[in-house]
C-alpha positions, 0 to 999 in steps of 0.5 A, a space after each residue: 503124957 500118961 496123965 493126958 491119956 488118963 484125962 482123955 479116957 475119963 472125958 470119953 467115959 463121962 461122955 458115954 455115960 451122959 449119952 446113954 442117960 439121955 435115952 439115946 446112944 446105941 448102935 455105932 455112936 456107943 462104940 465111937 469113943 472106944 474107937 477114938 481111945 484105941 486110935 489114940 493109944 495106937 498113935 501115942 504108944 504103939 506107933 513110936 515103939 514100932 518105929 524105934 524097933 524098926 530103926 534098931 533092926 536096921 542099925 543092927 543089920 548095917 553093922 560093919 567091922 571097925 564100927 564103934 558101938 556101945 553095948 547094952 551094958 554100957 561098955 564101949 568097943 570096936 567090932 572086930 568080927 561077927 557072924 549071924 548072931 555073934 559079935 566079937 568086940 575089942 574093948 581094950 588092947 588085947 581084950 576081945 569079948 564075944 557078945 550077941 548082936 542084940 546086946 549092941 545098943 547103938 552105933 557111935 558116929 562122930 560128927 566132923 563139924 565138932 572139929 571145925 567148931 573148936 578152931 
């Protein structure tokens, strides 16, 4: 994907230089390639990142006691209790750790259809 963006930037830069060599170009036409590049960068890089951040915020806000989670360290556990920014996670029998809410990477969900496929 990065190589595609690099080639696109080179193509647009070459188009800009050829249009100014012809004596034309100027006004809005010279800014059009820059606007196109910025639009593509937003579409390819920024928009997906914003979408992932929004999904993560929603997942963290929907956490409940008893949910199985994976922390950013890779440790699996089950939420025992939590408050605004702190979560207590049971990672083994009689082992409870206190972590920040932001350290939870994802909530684990199990699909029931996997059980029916094994029959």
